[in-house]
Every structure is written in structure tokens, then in C-alpha cells.
PDB file with SEQRES, HELIX, SHEET and CRYST1 records, atoms N, CA, C and O in Angstrom:
SEQRES   1 A   73  MET ASP TRP SER LYS ILE VAL VAL ASP VAL LEU THR PHE          
SEQRES   2 A   73  HIS ARG GLY LYS LEU ILE GLY ALA THR LEU GLY LEU VAL          
SEQRES   3 A   73  PHE GLY LEU PHE THR ILE LEU PHE GLY PHE TRP LYS ALA          
SEQRES   4 A   73  PHE PHE LEU ALA ILE CYS ILE PHE VAL GLY TYR PHE LEU          
SEQRES   5 A   73  GLY ARG ARG ILE ASP GLU ASN LYS ASP PHE LYS ALA LEU          
SEQRES   6 A   73  ILE LYS LYS ILE TRP SER ASP SER                              
HELIX    1 AA1 TRP A    3  PHE A   13  1                                  11    
HELIX    2 AA2 ARG A   15  PHE A   34  1                                  20    
HELIX    3 AA3 PHE A   36  ASP A   57  1                                  22    
HELIX    4 AA4 PHE A   62  TRP A   70  1                                   9    
CRYST1    1.000    1.000    1.000  90.00  90.00  90.00 P 1           1          
ATOM      1  N   MET A   1       4.397 -51.191  -1.639  1.00  0.00           N  
ATOM      2  CA  MET A   1       4.101 -49.890  -1.051  1.00  0.00           C  
ATOM      3  C   MET A   1       3.224 -49.114  -2.034  1.00  0.00           C  
ATOM      4  O   MET A   1       3.559 -48.977  -3.210  1.00  0.00           O  
ATOM      5  N   ASP A   2       2.118 -48.619  -1.539  1.00  0.00           N  
ATOM      6  CA  ASP A   2       1.157 -47.900  -2.367  1.00  0.00           C  
ATOM      7  C   ASP A   2       1.444 -46.392  -2.270  1.00  0.00           C  
ATOM      8  O   ASP A   2       1.084 -45.749  -1.285  1.00  0.00           O  
ATOM      9  N   TRP A   3       2.091 -45.843  -3.296  1.00  0.00           N  
ATOM     10  CA  TRP A   3       2.510 -44.435  -3.279  1.00  0.00           C  
ATOM     11  C   TRP A   3       1.323 -43.483  -3.279  1.00  0.00           C  
ATOM     12  O   TRP A   3       1.388 -42.414  -2.671  1.00  0.00           O  
ATOM     13  N   SER A   4       0.244 -43.856  -3.949  1.00  0.00           N  
ATOM     14  CA  SER A   4      -0.912 -42.954  -3.988  1.00  0.00           C  
ATOM     15  C   SER A   4      -1.527 -42.787  -2.599  1.00  0.00           C  
ATOM     16  O   SER A   4      -1.988 -41.698  -2.257  1.00  0.00           O  
ATOM     17  N   LYS A   5      -1.540 -43.859  -1.790  1.00  0.00           N  
ATOM     18  CA  LYS A   5      -2.049 -43.760  -0.428  1.00  0.00           C  
ATOM     19  C   LYS A   5      -1.134 -42.884   0.421  1.00  0.00           C  
ATOM     20  O   LYS A   5      -1.612 -42.099   1.240  1.00  0.00           O  
ATOM     21  N   ILE A   6       0.165 -43.010   0.234  1.00  0.00           N  
ATOM     22  CA  ILE A   6       1.120 -42.187   0.984  1.00  0.00           C  
ATOM     23  C   ILE A   6       0.933 -40.713   0.638  1.00  0.00           C  
ATOM     24  O   ILE A   6       0.914 -39.866   1.530  1.00  0.00           O  
ATOM     25  N   VAL A   7       0.794 -40.402  -0.645  1.00  0.00           N  
ATOM     26  CA  VAL A   7       0.602 -39.014  -1.077  1.00  0.00           C  
ATOM     27  C   VAL A   7      -0.697 -38.459  -0.520  1.00  0.00           C  
ATOM     28  O   VAL A   7      -0.727 -37.326  -0.040  1.00  0.00           O  
ATOM     29  N   VAL A   8      -1.771 -39.237  -0.575  1.00  0.00           N  
ATOM     30  CA  VAL A   8      -3.057 -38.783  -0.044  1.00  0.00           C  
ATOM     31  C   VAL A   8      -2.956 -38.551   1.460  1.00  0.00           C  
ATOM     32  O   VAL A   8      -3.476 -37.556   1.963  1.00  0.00           O  
ATOM     33  N   ASP A   9      -2.298 -39.451   2.183  1.00  0.00           N  
ATOM     34  CA  ASP A   9      -2.130 -39.285   3.627  1.00  0.00           C  
ATOM     35  C   ASP A   9      -1.325 -38.035   3.956  1.00  0.00           C  
ATOM     36  O   ASP A   9      -1.685 -37.283   4.861  1.00  0.00           O  
ATOM     37  N   VAL A  10      -0.240 -37.811   3.228  1.00  0.00           N  
ATOM     38  CA  VAL A  10       0.582 -36.617   3.473  1.00  0.00           C  
ATOM     39  C   VAL A  10      -0.221 -35.355   3.192  1.00  0.00           C  
ATOM     40  O   VAL A  10      -0.178 -34.412   3.983  1.00  0.00           O  
ATOM     41  N   LEU A  11      -0.948 -35.318   2.085  1.00  0.00           N  
ATOM     42  CA  LEU A  11      -1.746 -34.135   1.748  1.00  0.00           C  
ATOM     43  C   LEU A  11      -2.911 -33.934   2.706  1.00  0.00           C  
ATOM     44  O   LEU A  11      -3.346 -32.802   2.918  1.00  0.00           O  
ATOM     45  N   THR A  12      -3.418 -35.004   3.284  1.00  0.00           N  
ATOM     46  CA  THR A  12      -4.552 -34.906   4.198  1.00  0.00           C  
ATOM     47  C   THR A  12      -4.122 -34.508   5.604  1.00  0.00           C  
ATOM     48  O   THR A  12      -4.701 -33.600   6.200  1.00  0.00           O  
ATOM     49  N   PHE A  13      -3.116 -35.182   6.129  1.00  0.00           N  
ATOM     50  CA  PHE A  13      -2.756 -35.019   7.536  1.00  0.00           C  
ATOM     51  C   PHE A  13      -1.599 -34.055   7.781  1.00  0.00           C  
ATOM     52  O   PHE A  13      -1.411 -33.602   8.910  1.00  0.00           O  
ATOM     53  N   HIS A  14      -0.827 -33.733   6.759  1.00  0.00           N  
ATOM     54  CA  HIS A  14       0.363 -32.897   6.944  1.00  0.00           C  
ATOM     55  C   HIS A  14       0.415 -31.762   5.931  1.00  0.00           C  
ATOM     56  O   HIS A  14       1.498 -31.352   5.512  1.00  0.00           O  
ATOM     57  N   ARG A  15      -0.736 -31.258   5.541  1.00  0.00           N  
ATOM     58  CA  ARG A  15      -0.800 -30.218   4.508  1.00  0.00           C  
ATOM     59  C   ARG A  15      -0.062 -28.954   4.929  1.00  0.00           C  
ATOM     60  O   ARG A  15       0.711 -28.406   4.143  1.00  0.00           O  
ATOM     61  N   GLY A  16      -0.283 -28.481   6.149  1.00  0.00           N  
ATOM     62  CA  GLY A  16       0.363 -27.259   6.624  1.00  0.00           C  
ATOM     63  C   GLY A  16       1.871 -27.386   6.670  1.00  0.00           C  
ATOM     64  O   GLY A  16       2.590 -26.460   6.295  1.00  0.00           O  
ATOM     65  N   LYS A  17       2.354 -28.537   7.132  1.00  0.00           N  
ATOM     66  CA  LYS A  17       3.801 -28.759   7.186  1.00  0.00           C  
ATOM     67  C   LYS A  17       4.395 -28.785   5.781  1.00  0.00           C  
ATOM     68  O   LYS A  17       5.466 -28.228   5.536  1.00  0.00           O  
ATOM     69  N   LEU A  18       3.693 -29.433   4.873  1.00  0.00           N  
ATOM     70  CA  LEU A  18       4.171 -29.518   3.494  1.00  0.00           C  
ATOM     71  C   LEU A  18       4.212 -28.143   2.836  1.00  0.00           C  
ATOM     72  O   LEU A  18       5.185 -27.798   2.166  1.00  0.00           O  
ATOM     73  N   ILE A  19       3.164 -27.366   3.026  1.00  0.00           N  
ATOM     74  CA  ILE A  19       3.124 -26.023   2.445  1.00  0.00           C  
ATOM     75  C   ILE A  19       4.214 -25.149   3.066  1.00  0.00           C  
ATOM     76  O   ILE A  19       4.912 -24.426   2.355  1.00  0.00           O  
ATOM     77  N   GLY A  20       4.360 -25.215   4.387  1.00  0.00           N  
ATOM     78  CA  GLY A  20       5.387 -24.419   5.059  1.00  0.00           C  
ATOM     79  C   GLY A  20       6.797 -24.786   4.613  1.00  0.00           C  
ATOM     80  O   GLY A  20       7.628 -23.909   4.376  1.00  0.00           O  
ATOM     81  N   ALA A  21       7.062 -26.078   4.501  1.00  0.00           N  
ATOM     82  CA  ALA A  21       8.385 -26.515   4.060  1.00  0.00           C  
ATOM     83  C   ALA A  21       8.652 -26.098   2.614  1.00  0.00           C  
ATOM     84  O   ALA A  21       9.765 -25.696   2.276  1.00  0.00           O  
ATOM     85  N   THR A  22       7.636 -26.193   1.770  1.00  0.00           N  
ATOM     86  CA  THR A  22       7.797 -25.795   0.368  1.00  0.00           C  
ATOM     87  C   THR A  22       8.039 -24.296   0.252  1.00  0.00           C  
ATOM     88  O   THR A  22       8.907 -23.863  -0.507  1.00  0.00           O  
ATOM     89  N   LEU A  23       7.274 -23.498   1.002  1.00  0.00           N  
ATOM     90  CA  LEU A  23       7.488 -22.048   0.973  1.00  0.00           C  
ATOM     91  C   LEU A  23       8.876 -21.686   1.504  1.00  0.00           C  
ATOM     92  O   LEU A  23       9.540 -20.806   0.956  1.00  0.00           O  
ATOM     93  N   GLY A  24       9.312 -22.357   2.562  1.00  0.00           N  
ATOM     94  CA  GLY A  24      10.651 -22.119   3.087  1.00  0.00           C  
ATOM     95  C   GLY A  24      11.733 -22.462   2.085  1.00  0.00           C  
ATOM     96  O   GLY A  24      12.708 -21.726   1.941  1.00  0.00           O  
ATOM     97  N   LEU A  25      11.565 -23.579   1.392  1.00  0.00           N  
ATOM     98  CA  LEU A  25      12.530 -23.973   0.366  1.00  0.00           C  
ATOM     99  C   LEU A  25      12.576 -22.961  -0.768  1.00  0.00           C  
ATOM    100  O   LEU A  25      13.655 -22.557  -1.201  1.00  0.00           O  
ATOM    101  N   VAL A  26      11.413 -22.553  -1.246  1.00  0.00           N  
ATOM    102  CA  VAL A  26      11.354 -21.590  -2.354  1.00  0.00           C  
ATOM    103  C   VAL A  26      11.968 -20.260  -1.932  1.00  0.00           C  
ATOM    104  O   VAL A  26      12.743 -19.671  -2.685  1.00  0.00           O  
ATOM    105  N   PHE A  27      11.626 -19.776  -0.719  1.00  0.00           N  
ATOM    106  CA  PHE A  27      12.186 -18.509  -0.263  1.00  0.00           C  
ATOM    107  C   PHE A  27      13.704 -18.618  -0.098  1.00  0.00           C  
ATOM    108  O   PHE A  27      14.434 -17.686  -0.434  1.00  0.00           O  
ATOM    109  N   GLY A  28      14.175 -19.744   0.414  1.00  0.00           N  
ATOM    110  CA  GLY A  28      15.622 -19.950   0.540  1.00  0.00           C  
ATOM    111  C   GLY A  28      16.323 -19.935  -0.805  1.00  0.00           C  
ATOM    112  O   GLY A  28      17.384 -19.327  -0.946  1.00  0.00           O  
ATOM    113  N   LEU A  29      15.744 -20.593  -1.790  1.00  0.00           N  
ATOM    114  CA  LEU A  29      16.347 -20.599  -3.130  1.00  0.00           C  
ATOM    115  C   LEU A  29      16.342 -19.202  -3.742  1.00  0.00           C  
ATOM    116  O   LEU A  29      17.325 -18.785  -4.354  1.00  0.00           O  
ATOM    117  N   PHE A  30      15.230 -18.479  -3.574  1.00  0.00           N  
ATOM    118  CA  PHE A  30      15.175 -17.113  -4.092  1.00  0.00           C  
ATOM    119  C   PHE A  30      16.188 -16.217  -3.384  1.00  0.00           C  
ATOM    120  O   PHE A  30      16.781 -15.340  -4.012  1.00  0.00           O  
ATOM    121  N   THR A  31      16.390 -16.426  -2.099  1.00  0.00           N  
ATOM    122  CA  THR A  31      17.374 -15.641  -1.360  1.00  0.00           C  
ATOM    123  C   THR A  31      18.778 -15.916  -1.884  1.00  0.00           C  
ATOM    124  O   THR A  31      19.578 -14.993  -2.034  1.00  0.00           O  
ATOM    125  N   ILE A  32      19.075 -17.161  -2.157  1.00  0.00           N  
ATOM    126  CA  ILE A  32      20.394 -17.514  -2.700  1.00  0.00           C  
ATOM    127  C   ILE A  32      20.571 -16.924  -4.100  1.00  0.00           C  
ATOM    128  O   ILE A  32      21.635 -16.397  -4.426  1.00  0.00           O  
ATOM    129  N   LEU A  33      19.525 -17.013  -4.925  1.00  0.00           N  
ATOM    130  CA  LEU A  33      19.633 -16.559  -6.310  1.00  0.00           C  
ATOM    131  C   LEU A  33      19.620 -15.037  -6.447  1.00  0.00           C  
ATOM    132  O   LEU A  33      20.396 -14.478  -7.222  1.00  0.00           O  
ATOM    133  N   PHE A  34      18.737 -14.358  -5.691  1.00  0.00           N  
ATOM    134  CA  PHE A  34      18.513 -12.930  -5.902  1.00  0.00           C  
ATOM    135  C   PHE A  34      18.980 -12.041  -4.756  1.00  0.00           C  
ATOM    136  O   PHE A  34      19.099 -10.829  -4.937  1.00  0.00           O  
ATOM    137  N   GLY A  35      19.242 -12.597  -3.607  1.00  0.00           N  
ATOM    138  CA  GLY A  35      19.562 -11.798  -2.428  1.00  0.00           C  
ATOM    139  C   GLY A  35      18.326 -11.647  -1.560  1.00  0.00           C  
ATOM    140  O   GLY A  35      17.202 -11.846  -2.021  1.00  0.00           O  
ATOM    141  N   PHE A  36      18.545 -11.289  -0.284  1.00  0.00           N  
ATOM    142  CA  PHE A  36      17.445 -11.267   0.676  1.00  0.00           C  
ATOM    143  C   PHE A  36      16.370 -10.262   0.308  1.00  0.00           C  
ATOM    144  O   PHE A  36      15.189 -10.609   0.287  1.00  0.00           O  
ATOM    145  N   TRP A  37      16.749  -9.022   0.016  1.00  0.00           N  
ATOM    146  CA  TRP A  37      15.734  -7.978  -0.185  1.00  0.00           C  
ATOM    147  C   TRP A  37      14.925  -8.199  -1.450  1.00  0.00           C  
ATOM    148  O   TRP A  37      13.728  -7.908  -1.461  1.00  0.00           O  
ATOM    149  N   LYS A  38      15.527  -8.699  -2.507  1.00  0.00           N  
ATOM    150  CA  LYS A  38      14.764  -9.002  -3.721  1.00  0.00           C  
ATOM    151  C   LYS A  38      13.824 -10.179  -3.475  1.00  0.00           C  
ATOM    152  O   LYS A  38      12.692 -10.179  -3.959  1.00  0.00           O  
ATOM    153  N   ALA A  39      14.282 -11.178  -2.729  1.00  0.00           N  
ATOM    154  CA  ALA A  39      13.429 -12.320  -2.405  1.00  0.00           C  
ATOM    155  C   ALA A  39      12.292 -11.879  -1.490  1.00  0.00           C  
ATOM    156  O   ALA A  39      11.162 -12.343  -1.641  1.00  0.00           O  
ATOM    157  N   PHE A  40      12.576 -10.993  -0.549  1.00  0.00           N  
ATOM    158  CA  PHE A  40      11.553 -10.479   0.356  1.00  0.00           C  
ATOM    159  C   PHE A  40      10.500  -9.693  -0.422  1.00  0.00           C  
ATOM    160  O   PHE A  40       9.303  -9.855  -0.187  1.00  0.00           O  
ATOM    161  N   PHE A  41      10.946  -8.841  -1.351  1.00  0.00           N  
ATOM    162  CA  PHE A  41      10.018  -8.087  -2.186  1.00  0.00           C  
ATOM    163  C   PHE A  41       9.152  -9.028  -3.020  1.00  0.00           C  
ATOM    164  O   PHE A  41       7.949  -8.809  -3.165  1.00  0.00           O  
ATOM    165  N   LEU A  42       9.763 -10.068  -3.564  1.00  0.00           N  
ATOM    166  CA  LEU A  42       9.015 -11.046  -4.346  1.00  0.00           C  
ATOM    167  C   LEU A  42       7.982 -11.758  -3.476  1.00  0.00           C  
ATOM    168  O   LEU A  42       6.862 -12.003  -3.924  1.00  0.00           O  
ATOM    169  N   ALA A  43       8.343 -12.091  -2.246  1.00  0.00           N  
ATOM    170  CA  ALA A  43       7.403 -12.741  -1.331  1.00  0.00           C  
ATOM    171  C   ALA A  43       6.224 -11.815  -1.022  1.00  0.00           C  
ATOM    172  O   ALA A  43       5.082 -12.269  -0.955  1.00  0.00           O  
ATOM    173  N   ILE A  44       6.494 -10.531  -0.835  1.00  0.00           N  
ATOM    174  CA  ILE A  44       5.410  -9.574  -0.586  1.00  0.00           C  
ATOM    175  C   ILE A  44       4.497  -9.483  -1.801  1.00  0.00           C  
ATOM    176  O   ILE A  44       3.275  -9.454  -1.654  1.00  0.00           O  
ATOM    177  N   CYS A  45       5.069  -9.436  -2.990  1.00  0.00           N  
ATOM    178  CA  CYS A  45       4.261  -9.384  -4.216  1.00  0.00           C  
ATOM    179  C   CYS A  45       3.397 -10.637  -4.360  1.00  0.00           C  
ATOM    180  O   CYS A  45       2.238 -10.545  -4.766  1.00  0.00           O  
ATOM    181  N   ILE A  46       3.945 -11.793  -4.035  1.00  0.00           N  
ATOM    182  CA  ILE A  46       3.183 -13.036  -4.111  1.00  0.00           C  
ATOM    183  C   ILE A  46       2.039 -13.000  -3.102  1.00  0.00           C  
ATOM    184  O   ILE A  46       0.921 -13.400  -3.428  1.00  0.00           O  
ATOM    185  N   PHE A  47       2.300 -12.528  -1.879  1.00  0.00           N  
ATOM    186  CA  PHE A  47       1.261 -12.451  -0.857  1.00  0.00           C  
ATOM    187  C   PHE A  47       0.143 -11.508  -1.287  1.00  0.00           C  
ATOM    188  O   PHE A  47      -1.035 -11.831  -1.130  1.00  0.00           O  
ATOM    189  N   VAL A  48       0.500 -10.348  -1.826  1.00  0.00           N  
ATOM    190  CA  VAL A  48      -0.519  -9.386  -2.273  1.00  0.00           C  
ATOM    191  C   VAL A  48      -1.331  -9.983  -3.422  1.00  0.00           C  
ATOM    192  O   VAL A  48      -2.553  -9.838  -3.460  1.00  0.00           O  
ATOM    193  N   GLY A  49      -0.664 -10.645  -4.348  1.00  0.00           N  
ATOM    194  CA  GLY A  49      -1.374 -11.297  -5.448  1.00  0.00           C  
ATOM    195  C   GLY A  49      -2.314 -12.381  -4.966  1.00  0.00           C  
ATOM    196  O   GLY A  49      -3.430 -12.510  -5.469  1.00  0.00           O  
ATOM    197  N   TYR A  50      -1.869 -13.164  -3.989  1.00  0.00           N  
ATOM    198  CA  TYR A  50      -2.727 -14.200  -3.408  1.00  0.00           C  
ATOM    199  C   TYR A  50      -3.930 -13.572  -2.716  1.00  0.00           C  
ATOM    200  O   TYR A  50      -5.058 -14.037  -2.882  1.00  0.00           O  
ATOM    201  N   PHE A  51      -3.692 -12.513  -1.938  1.00  0.00           N  
ATOM    202  CA  PHE A  51      -4.756 -11.843  -1.214  1.00  0.00           C  
ATOM    203  C   PHE A  51      -5.803 -11.283  -2.176  1.00  0.00           C  
ATOM    204  O   PHE A  51      -7.003 -11.456  -1.962  1.00  0.00           O  
ATOM    205  N   LEU A  52      -5.349 -10.615  -3.228  1.00  0.00           N  
ATOM    206  CA  LEU A  52      -6.286 -10.056  -4.211  1.00  0.00           C  
ATOM    207  C   LEU A  52      -7.024 -11.158  -4.963  1.00  0.00           C  
ATOM    208  O   LEU A  52      -8.221 -11.034  -5.222  1.00  0.00           O  
ATOM    209  N   GLY A  53      -6.328 -12.229  -5.315  1.00  0.00           N  
ATOM    210  CA  GLY A  53      -6.973 -13.349  -5.997  1.00  0.00           C  
ATOM    211  C   GLY A  53      -8.015 -14.018  -5.128  1.00  0.00           C  
ATOM    212  O   GLY A  53      -9.068 -14.425  -5.620  1.00  0.00           O  
ATOM    213  N   ARG A  54      -7.731 -14.137  -3.833  1.00  0.00           N  
ATOM    214  CA  ARG A  54      -8.702 -14.715  -2.914  1.00  0.00           C  
ATOM    215  C   ARG A  54      -9.938 -13.836  -2.811  1.00  0.00           C  
ATOM    216  O   ARG A  54     -11.061 -14.337  -2.750  1.00  0.00           O  
ATOM    217  N   ARG A  55      -9.728 -12.517  -2.791  1.00  0.00           N  
ATOM    218  CA  ARG A  55     -10.878 -11.589  -2.738  1.00  0.00           C  
ATOM    219  C   ARG A  55     -11.722 -11.715  -4.004  1.00  0.00           C  
ATOM    220  O   ARG A  55     -12.949 -11.650  -3.936  1.00  0.00           O  
ATOM    221  N   ILE A  56     -11.085 -11.892  -5.148  1.00  0.00           N  
ATOM    222  CA  ILE A  56     -11.829 -12.077  -6.398  1.00  0.00           C  
ATOM    223  C   ILE A  56     -12.626 -13.378  -6.340  1.00  0.00           C  
ATOM    224  O   ILE A  56     -13.793 -13.410  -6.731  1.00  0.00           O  
ATOM    225  N   ASP A  57     -11.998 -14.456  -5.851  1.00  0.00           N  
ATOM    226  CA  ASP A  57     -12.694 -15.741  -5.752  1.00  0.00           C  
ATOM    227  C   ASP A  57     -13.898 -15.671  -4.818  1.00  0.00           C  
ATOM    228  O   ASP A  57     -14.902 -16.348  -5.042  1.00  0.00           O  
ATOM    229  N   GLU A  58     -13.796 -14.853  -3.772  1.00  0.00           N  
ATOM    230  CA  GLU A  58     -14.887 -14.731  -2.812  1.00  0.00           C  
ATOM    231  C   GLU A  58     -15.906 -13.663  -3.217  1.00  0.00           C  
ATOM    232  O   GLU A  58     -16.863 -13.409  -2.485  1.00  0.00           O  
ATOM    233  N   ASN A  59     -15.703 -13.039  -4.380  1.00  0.00           N  
ATOM    234  CA  ASN A  59     -16.592 -11.987  -4.890  1.00  0.00           C  
ATOM    235  C   ASN A  59     -16.727 -10.829  -3.909  1.00  0.00           C  
ATOM    236  O   ASN A  59     -17.826 -10.310  -3.713  1.00  0.00           O  
ATOM    237  N   LYS A  60     -15.638 -10.425  -3.298  1.00  0.00           N  
ATOM    238  CA  LYS A  60     -15.642  -9.296  -2.359  1.00  0.00           C  
ATOM    239  C   LYS A  60     -15.484  -7.996  -3.144  1.00  0.00           C  
ATOM    240  O   LYS A  60     -14.956  -7.991  -4.256  1.00  0.00           O  
ATOM    241  N   ASP A  61     -15.942  -6.908  -2.561  1.00  0.00           N  
ATOM    242  CA  ASP A  61     -15.911  -5.593  -3.194  1.00  0.00           C  
ATOM    243  C   ASP A  61     -14.568  -4.912  -2.933  1.00  0.00           C  
ATOM    244  O   ASP A  61     -14.168  -4.749  -1.780  1.00  0.00           O  
ATOM    245  N   PHE A  62     -13.874  -4.514  -3.998  1.00  0.00           N  
ATOM    246  CA  PHE A  62     -12.583  -3.851  -3.853  1.00  0.00           C  
ATOM    247  C   PHE A  62     -12.723  -2.423  -3.352  1.00  0.00           C  
ATOM    248  O   PHE A  62     -11.842  -1.926  -2.651  1.00  0.00           O  
ATOM    249  N   LYS A  63     -13.810  -1.761  -3.699  1.00  0.00           N  
ATOM    250  CA  LYS A  63     -14.005  -0.384  -3.234  1.00  0.00           C  
ATOM    251  C   LYS A  63     -14.101  -0.337  -1.716  1.00  0.00           C  
ATOM    252  O   LYS A  63     -13.549   0.566  -1.087  1.00  0.00           O  
ATOM    253  N   ALA A  64     -14.789  -1.293  -1.129  1.00  0.00           N  
ATOM    254  CA  ALA A  64     -14.904  -1.348   0.334  1.00  0.00           C  
ATOM    255  C   ALA A  64     -13.540  -1.610   0.964  1.00  0.00           C  
ATOM    256  O   ALA A  64     -13.221  -1.037   2.006  1.00  0.00           O  
ATOM    257  N   LEU A  65     -12.734  -2.469   0.344  1.00  0.00           N  
ATOM    258  CA  LEU A  65     -11.398  -2.749   0.859  1.00  0.00           C  
ATOM    259  C   LEU A  65     -10.517  -1.509   0.795  1.00  0.00           C  
ATOM    260  O   LEU A  65      -9.806  -1.208   1.754  1.00  0.00           O  
ATOM    261  N   ILE A  66     -10.554  -0.792  -0.310  1.00  0.00           N  
ATOM    262  CA  ILE A  66      -9.727   0.407  -0.455  1.00  0.00           C  
ATOM    263  C   ILE A  66     -10.172   1.481   0.528  1.00  0.00           C  
ATOM    264  O   ILE A  66      -9.338   2.159   1.129  1.00  0.00           O  
ATOM    265  N   LYS A  67     -11.481   1.637   0.695  1.00  0.00           N  
ATOM    266  CA  LYS A  67     -11.972   2.608   1.677  1.00  0.00           C  
ATOM    267  C   LYS A  67     -11.536   2.223   3.084  1.00  0.00           C  
ATOM    268  O   LYS A  67     -11.185   3.094   3.880  1.00  0.00           O  
ATOM    269  N   LYS A  68     -11.554   0.959   3.396  1.00  0.00           N  
ATOM    270  CA  LYS A  68     -11.142   0.481   4.715  1.00  0.00           C  
ATOM    271  C   LYS A  68      -9.656   0.756   4.949  1.00  0.00           C  
ATOM    272  O   LYS A  68      -9.271   1.174   6.041  1.00  0.00           O  
ATOM    273  N   ILE A  69      -8.826   0.528   3.944  1.00  0.00           N  
ATOM    274  CA  ILE A  69      -7.380   0.740   4.089  1.00  0.00           C  
ATOM    275  C   ILE A  69      -7.040   2.222   4.152  1.00  0.00           C  
ATOM    276  O   ILE A  69      -6.221   2.621   4.980  1.00  0.00           O  
ATOM    277  N   TRP A  70      -7.640   3.047   3.310  1.00  0.00           N  
ATOM    278  CA  TRP A  70      -7.266   4.454   3.187  1.00  0.00           C  
ATOM    279  C   TRP A  70      -8.159   5.409   3.957  1.00  0.00           C  
ATOM    280  O   TRP A  70      -8.062   6.622   3.771  1.00  0.00           O  
ATOM    281  N   SER A  71      -9.029   4.890   4.819  1.00  0.00           N  
ATOM    282  CA  SER A  71      -9.912   5.802   5.558  1.00  0.00           C  
ATOM    283  C   SER A  71      -9.118   6.556   6.613  1.00  0.00           C  
ATOM    284  O   SER A  71      -8.097   6.069   7.098  1.00  0.00           O  
ATOM    285  N   ASP A  72      -9.591   7.743   6.965  1.00  0.00           N  
ATOM    286  CA  ASP A  72      -8.904   8.599   7.938  1.00  0.00           C  
ATOM    287  C   ASP A  72      -9.109   8.126   9.372  1.00  0.00           C  
ATOM    288  O   ASP A  72      -8.271   8.403  10.231  1.00  0.00           O  
ATOM    289  N   SER A  73     -10.170   7.439   9.644  1.00  0.00           N  
ATOM    290  CA  SER A  73     -10.451   7.054  11.031  1.00  0.00           C  
ATOM    291  C   SER A  73      -9.860   5.716  11.391  1.00  0.00           C  
ATOM    292  O   SER A  73     -10.012   5.259  12.524  1.00  0.00           O  
TER     293      SER A  73                                                      
END                                                                             
């Protein structure tokens, strides 16, 4: 059995399932260790960090994002 082919196939064809299952496992463990609300807060912080990091990678302007979020209209 060629393990490298199995790993490549799983990462290629089942990436979303793998990521979803891993996130579910991590959130479940954090919920057990810290409680629901602390785990939820941590998940929000991770999402915000990911979002900001993605914007940095894409060279997007933060001023435009802040104006879009805090605009009156």
C-alpha cells in the first residue's frame, strides 16, 4: 500500500471534508477544555486573524475595508 498516494488522493479529492472534520475536532476539544463561550470566542479570533491575513496576502487596502464597515450608509 502506497501511503503517499493515499495522502495525495485525500488532500486532492477530499480537502473540504478533511478541513471541516479537523476544525470540528479542534472546536470540540476546545469546548471540552475551555467551555463553549471561550471556545466560540477563540474561533471568532481565529476567523478574524485568518480574514486579516488573507487581506494582507492579497495586498488589499485596510482603509477601504474600515470605511466600508464603519460607513453610515
